[in-house]
Each structure stands twice: as structure tokens, then as C-alpha cells.
N, C-alpha and C positions, 0 to 999 in steps of 0.2 A: 328637374322633373324628367323621368324616363318615359319614353314613348310607350304607349300600350301595345304597339305593334313590334317592339324590340323582342328578339328571341330570348333574352335573359333578363332577370331582375337584378337589382343591386345586391340582393342576398346571395346571388350566385356568382358574384365577382370577387376574385382574389386580388390582393394588393401587396406590394413589397417595394423595397428600394434596391438599387444596384449601382455599382461603380465599376468602370472599366477604362482602360487607357484610350486616349484619343489619337487617331491618326496612325495607329500601328496595327499589325495583324493581331487578332484576338485568338487566344488559345482555344483549341477544339477539345472535345471529349477525349480524342486520341492523344493529344498532347498531354493532357492531365494524367492519363493512365500510364504514360511512360516516364513522366517526370514527377517524382514524389515531392519536389520542392517548389512546384509551380505556384502554390497558393501562398507561400511564405517569402518568396524571393522579392526583394524590393523592385518596384517598377519606377523608372525615371520619367516616363511619359506623363503628361497632364491627365488627370482622371476626369471622366464625364460622370456627373452625379445625376441620378434619375430616380423617378418613381414609376412603378409599373402597375397596370391593371389588366386583368384577363378573366375570361370565363373559366370557372373551375370544372365545368363538365369536360370529361376527357375528349380530346380531339386536337386538330391543328387548325389554326386561325390565321387570317391575314394580319400583318402588322401595321400599326399606325404610329407615326411619330407626331406627337402633339406639341405645338410650340406656343409658349405663353406670350402675353402682352408685355408692355414695358414695366408693368407692376412687379414682375418676377414670378417665381413658381409659388403662387398663393393657393388658398383653399378653393377659390372659384375655378381655376384651371384644373385642379385635381378632381373637382366634381364633374367637369366636362370629360376628363379622362375616364372616369367610371361610367358615365353615360355612353361614351363611345364603345367601351368594352361590352356594355349591354347589347350593343348592335352586332356583336359577334367578332370583335377584334382583340388582339393583344396590343395594348397601348403602352407606349413608353413616352415619358415627358422629361426631357433633359432640362436641367437648371442652366439656362443660357448665361446666367450671371455667376456661375460657380468660379470662373477664373478671376473674377473681381470681387469675390467675397460672398456671393450667393444671396445678396440682400433681397428682401421683399418689402414693398412699401405701398402705402395708400395715398401718398402725396404726389401730385402730378409733377411738381418741379423736381423732386428727387427722382421720380421715374424717368423723366426726360434726361436728367443728368446721367443716370445709369445707362440708358439706351445710347447716349452719346459716347460712353466709355467702351461700349461693346465692340470688340474686334470682329468684324463681319466674317473675315476669312476663317478665323478660329471657330466661330459659331457654326459655320457651314461644315467645317471639318468634324466638329462634335456631332452634328446632326447625321452626317454620313456614318460616323462610327456607331451611332444608335442603330442604323440599318444593319451594319455588320454584326452588332451584338444580337439583334433580333434573329439573325441567321444561326446563332448558336443555341437558341432556345428551342427545346424539343416540341413545344406546343405552337410554334409559329411556322407558317409556311415559308419556305426558303425563297427569298427575293420576291415575295408577293407583299409589297409594302406601299403605303401611301403616306402623305404628310398633310396635316391640317394645322393652320396657324391663325392667330388673332392679332390684329394690329401690327406691332413689330414682328411678331411671329408670322403674320400673314405675308409680310414683305419677304421674310426669309424663306417661307414656303415656296413662293414663286421663284426665288433665286435658286433654291435647291432643285426645283423642277428643271432648271437649265443645267444642272450639274450631274445628277445621278441618272445614268442611262436606263437603269432597270426599275425606276420608280413607275408605279402604275397609275397614280393620280395625285393631284395636289388641290387643296381647298384653301383659299385665302379669304379671310374675313377682313375687309377694309385695310389691306396692306397698301403701302406706297407703290407707285408704278415703277416698273423696271426702267432703268436708264442705261444707255440710249434705247430708242424704240427697236433698234436692230437686235437687242438682246432676246426678243421673243423668238427669233429664228432658232435659238438653241434649246427650246423647250423639248423635253423628251416624252412628256406625257400630257394627257388632257388636264385642263385646269378649270375649276369652278371658282369664280370671283364674286364675292358679295359686296356690292357697292352701296354705301350709305349716301343718299342724295345730298345731305347737308354736311358731308365730311370735309373738313378743311384740309385734310391730307391729300385728297384726290378730287380733281375737278372733272366736270363733264367733258372737257377737252381731253383730259387724260384718258377717260373711258373710251372716247371716240378713237383716239390714237391706238389704244389697245385693240379695239375691234379691227381697225385697218391693218395693224401689224399682224394680227392673227390670220386675217384673210390673205395678206400678202405672202406670209410664210407658211400657209396651209397648216395652221395649228388649231387644235380644238380647245377653244376658250369660251366657256359659258359664263356670261355676265348677267347677274340678277340684280336689279335695282330696287331699293327700298325707299319709296317716296316719303319725304318728310322725316326720314330717320337720320340721326346724327352718328358720328363715329362712335364705336363701342355700343351699338344698339343691342348687342347680344349679351352684354355683361350685366347680369342681374344684381351684382354687388354695387353698382353705381346707378341709383335710381334716376339721377338727372339725365342720363343718356339712354337708359334701358327702355326698349319698346317691346313689350311682350309679344304682340302679334307678329311683328317683323322677325323677332328672334325665333319664334316657333316655325315660321315659314322657312327661314334660312336653315334651321336644323333639319327639317324634313327634306329640303333640297340636298343638303349635305349627305344625309343618310342614303338618299336615292343615288346620288352621284357615286359615293363610295361602293354601294352595292353593285352598281353597273360596272365600274372601272377597276375596282380592287377585288371585291368578293367574286365578281363574275368572271375573273380571269382564270 
């Protein structure tokens, strides 16, 4: 459900797919104009496979990299991508499982196995390449980017915040804590963390350590706690864990955080 305060409606959002090489320099418009074979020349690098959403009204928008849960790039995360675009962003969602077959599942055991096979360094490289790809899009503001992740993607969002210096903001929905605690000293941007009180992935002690590390290293980390809510409380496709009120509260906080730290830059 799109917020009534969002500047765009779903009818105003465009969508498409994209593929580009991971971990290498991406060709610019100038490169394409002087090299007639650039589109047909075989590329040896691994390709990042993505889906994009953007407001169709002419203009330039901040970019958001949206990171899926352990289920894969399913319809639920695509719906979230469209909702984020309605808030005034160009959104790109990489298939983090593309290197291992790109599978999507609704089975928790299969999802856990897929997450276990994910090469974290490769995933972070692919996410960084998404930012570089956004910089080639004429409707995206150059280097005005944020990252939003859920579950597994929430963990990667925090780790990416410690990697990309030009990132403007990161939102993590119930991602696992960074290890060791000293990792927080490397954060380059403000972080919003949504903590589910009943989450087996993250304990109250983990949250306290996060607060202490943020204070110790002078980092801006906003932690919002959702009392009585389980892991994945924002995933409406899983009724056993979904909590409508908490999900709406978290989305409003996310929209405000991104408006302040990404759009407001």
C-alpha cells in the first residue's frame, strides 16, 4: 500500500530490467558514442541482474539500492521497490542470488541454504556496482544514493554502509549485527535500524552493544524497537510474522529517514 503522502502514485512509476558487469568500470555515454561495438562485444565479467523502478515524471532523483531477504528477488520485494519509487527515488533491486542460479523460494529451509551459499564479498561488490550503474542513469542524481535492506539484505545494508564512502544513508530491517563491534567505526553514513523485539537473529544485548559502539565511534545510528514483533514483521506475504501496525510505523520512519539523509542532501 502506497502512502497517501507519497509524491507519486503507482501509475506514475516506470519499471524495467537491467544487466551490467560487476566490479569493473561501466561504460559511459561518451564511451558508447566512440565505440560502435560496445553493445555487442562479449563481456567476461559476472553480470549483475536487476529490476528497476522510477518516477516517470521528468527530473532527477536520488538512487536507492533495495536488498531482498533470504527468499530471493520475489514479488514482495518488487512491490516494495515500487513503493520506494513512489516516494521519489530511482530504485534498483539486484538479484543477490544471480551468481548461484537466481532462485526464489517460499521455503524457509531452502532460503536458509541459499543464504548460506551467498558469497558476501561478491554480494557487496554487486551492490557497489549498482551504485556505479545508477551514476550512468540520466534520471538519477550522481552519487546521491542510499541502501535499504530486509533480513539478509538488512545485514548487507549495514556492511555496505561501512564500505561505500559516498553513501548518504542506510536502512536495515532486522539485519544481523556487525561483527566485531569495532566494525561500527567504519560506517560512512547515518543508519536506521528496525529492531524486532522477538527476533531470534538479534538479542537485546546486541542492540545495546550497537548503541554503545555508535556512541563510542561517534556514529549516527537510530534504533527503533517494535515491541512484541517477530523477525520479518514487515513482510505481508508471511501472515505468521507480519504485523501491520509495526510495518506501517517502520515504513513511515524509513521514508522520513531517507527524506532527511538522502533526498535532503
